[in-house]
C-alpha positions in Angstrom: -13.0 0.2 5.9 -13.0 -3.4 7.3 -14.8 -3.7 10.6 -15.3 -7.5 10.4 -13.1 -7.8 13.5 -15.8 -6.0 15.6 -18.7 -8.2 16.9 -22.1 -7.1 15.6 -22.9 -3.7 14.1 -20.6 -0.9 15.4 -22.3 2.1 16.9 -22.7 5.2 14.8 -19.8 7.1 16.3 -17.4 4.2 15.3 -18.7 4.1 11.8 -18.1 7.9 11.3 -14.4 7.6 10.4 -15.4 5.2 7.6 -17.9 7.7 6.2 -15.6 10.6 6.6 -12.7 8.7 5.1 -14.7 7.6 2.1 -15.9 11.1 1.4 -12.4 12.4 1.7 -11.2 9.8 -0.7 -13.8 10.7 -3.3 -13.0 14.4 -3.0 -9.3 13.7 -3.4 -9.9 11.3 -6.3 -11.7 14.0 -8.1 -9.2 16.7 -7.2 -5.9 14.9 -7.6 -6.7 11.8 -9.7 -3.1 11.5 -11.1 -1.7 10.9 -7.6 -4.7 9.2 -6.0 -5.1 6.9 -9.0 -8.4 5.3 -8.1 -12.1 5.9 -8.2 -12.8 4.0 -4.9 -10.9 2.9 -1.8 -9.4 -0.6 -1.9 -11.9 -3.3 -1.0 -11.6 -5.7 1.9 -10.6 -8.7 -0.4 -7.9 -6.6 -2.1 -6.6 -5.4 1.3 -6.4 -9.0 2.6 -4.5 -10.2 -0.5 -2.0 -7.3 -0.2 -1.5 -8.0 3.5 -1.1 -11.8 3.2 2.8 -11.8 3.2 2.7 -10.4 6.8 1.9 -13.9 8.1 4.5 -15.5 5.8 7.2 -13.2 7.1 6.3 -13.8 10.7 6.4 -17.6 10.2 9.8 -17.3 8.4 11.3 -15.1 11.1 9.7 -16.8 14.0 9.2 -13.4 15.6 8.0 -9.8 15.1 7.9 -8.2 11.7 8.4 -4.7 10.5 5.9 -3.5 7.8 5.9 -0.5 5.5 2.7 0.7 3.7 3.1 3.3 1.0 0.3 5.3 -0.4 -2.3 4.6 2.3 -5.0 7.0 1.2 -7.8 7.0 3.8 -6.5 3.7 5.2 -8.5 0.6 4.0 -5.3 -1.4 3.7 -3.9 0.1 6.8 -6.8 -1.1 8.8 -6.3 -4.7 7.5 -2.6 -4.5 8.3 -3.3 -3.1 11.8 -5.7 -5.9 12.6 -3.0 -8.5 11.8 -0.2 -6.8 13.8 1.3 -8.8 16.6 2.2 -7.2 20.0 5.8 -6.6 18.9 5.2 -5.8 15.2 5.7 -2.3 13.8 3.9 -0.6 10.9 5.1 2.6 9.2 2.6 4.3 6.9 3.9 6.7 4.2 1.3 9.1 2.8 2.1 12.3 1.0 -1.4 13.8 0.6 -2.0 16.1 3.7 -5.8 15.5 3.6 -5.3 11.8 3.8 -2.7 12.2 6.5 -5.3 14.1 8.6 -7.9 11.3 8.1 -5.3 8.7 9.1 -4.4 10.6 12.3 -8.1 10.9 13.2 -8.6 7.2 12.5 -5.7 6.3 14.9 -7.9 7.7 17.7 -11.4 6.7 16.5 -11.2 3.6 14.3 -11.3 0.3 16.3 -8.6 -1.6 14.4 -6.2 1.3 14.2 -6.7 2.6 17.7 -6.1 -0.9 19.1 -2.7 -0.9 17.4 -1.9 2.8 17.5 1.2 2.3 19.7 2.7 0.2 16.9 1.8 2.5 14.0 3.8 5.5 12.7 2.4 7.8 10.0 5.0 9.5 7.9 3.7 12.5 5.9 6.1 12.5 3.0 6.9 10.9 -0.4 8.5 7.5 -0.3 11.6 8.7 -2.2 12.1 11.6 0.3 11.0 10.0 3.6 13.7 9.5 6.2 13.2 5.9 7.2 15.3 4.6 10.1 14.6 0.9 9.8 14.4 -1.9 7.2 11.2 -3.8 6.5 10.3 -7.4 6.2 7.1 -6.6 4.3 6.3 -3.6 2.0 2.7 -3.1 0.8 2.6 -0.6 -2.0 -0.7 1.1 -2.9 0.7 3.7 -5.3 -0.8 4.2 -8.8 2.3 3.3 -10.8 0.4 3.6 -14.0 0.0 7.4 -13.5 3.7 8.1 -12.8 6.6 9.0 -15.1 8.9 6.1 -15.9 11.8 7.6 -13.9 9.6 8.1 -10.9 8.5 4.4 -11.0 12.2 3.4 -11.2 13.1 5.7 -8.3 10.3 4.3 -6.1 11.2 0.7 -6.9 14.8 1.3 -6.1 13.8 2.9 -2.8 11.7 -0.2 -1.9 14.7 -2.5 -2.5 17.0 -0.2 -0.4 14.8 -0.5 2.7 13.6 -4.1 2.2 15.3 -6.8 4.2 17.0 -9.5 2.1 14.3 -12.0 1.3 11.7 -9.5 2.3 8.2 -9.4 0.8 6.7 -6.7 -1.5 3.2 -6.6 -2.7 1.6 -4.1 -5.1 -1.5 -4.0 -7.3 -2.5 -2.8 -10.7 -6.0 -2.3 -12.0 -7.1 -4.7 -14.7 -7.8 -3.2 -18.2 -6.1 0.2 -17.7 -3.7 -0.4 -20.6 -6.5 -1.1 -23.1 -8.5 1.9 -21.8 -5.6 4.3 -22.1 -4.9 3.1 -25.6 -8.3 4.2 -26.6 -8.8 7.4 -24.7 -5.3 8.8 -24.1 -3.4 10.9 -26.6 -0.2 9.6 -28.2 2.2 11.2 -25.6 0.2 9.9 -22.6 -0.1 6.4 -24.1 3.7 6.3 -24.7 4.3 7.4 -21.1 2.1 4.7 -19.8 3.8 2.0 -21.9 7.2 3.2 -20.6 6.1 3.2 -17.0 4.5 -0.3 -17.4 7.8 -1.6 -18.9 9.8 -0.4 -15.9 7.3 -2.1 -13.6 7.2 -5.3 -15.7 11.0 -5.6 -15.7 11.2 -5.2 -12.0 8.4 -7.8 -11.5 10.1 -10.3 -13.9 13.2 -10.1 -11.8 11.7 -10.4 -8.3 8.1 -11.7 -8.8 7.0 -14.9 -7.2 3.3 -14.9 -7.8 0.2 -12.9 -8.8 -3.5 -13.2 -8.3 -6.7 -11.6 -9.5 -9.1 -9.8 -7.1 -12.4 -9.5 -8.8 -14.2 -8.0 -5.7 -12.7 -4.6 -6.1 -13.7 -1.4 -8.1 -12.2 -1.9 -10.6 -10.8 -5.5 -10.4 -7.1 -5.6 -9.6 -4.2 -7.9 -10.0 -1.9 -8.3 -7.0 1.8 -9.0 -7.5 3.9 -10.7 -4.8 7.7 -10.1 -5.1 10.7 -11.1 -2.9 14.0 -9.3 -2.4 17.1 -11.4 -3.2 18.5 -13.6 -0.3 17.0 -15.3 2.7 14.8 -13.3 5.0 16.9 -11.9 7.8 17.8 -8.7 9.7 20.5 -6.2 8.7 21.4 -2.8 9.9 19.0 0.1 9.3 19.7 2.1 6.1 21.4 5.5 6.2 18.6 7.9 5.2 
């Protein structure tokens, strides 16, 4: 949790959501690793890199932006996004894990960054492919563990992103460094083949829409952030029929 926006050391009651959230994350990582997909919450540097397109979109539009975060977990990236929201910006947060959803709702009341922007944040407890979204987004930040998903699920999620992303809209996601080599050593043949197929779907999508990538070493484990753009100039269209 990033509390760098708060002057000095926050009092104990304001640090509680962070401790509770981290414990919740570790419990869920052990219980549901395939869908959680991480051994630790995203670091501050990773969250900042993922959130960087928010400022780009605001400058391009010259006004408020609509942001979608998918796979928020206990909210480390959500907090960074919240701290960067303008008065008229909107942030929708999609999270399917009910325990993480509970942590996020608590944080909206108790966490300094989230409570300050709670009137502009909506938590949607659903999967991204099933969620009824009533707007399009200028920025999508994906924190989903694509490497753990079946190839057809990766394709469905990416198609969903494109369907709700404004023309010219920004998409960022990250992948942990070294997972392919690790799986090649420890995974059985079927799992290794699944991982290669999922990676191929993601690589094809990134090749078509990617504009840049960067390495974040200050994360556990280190991660590579991909920045993609939807086709067309950034603009506003009608909301999707969902």
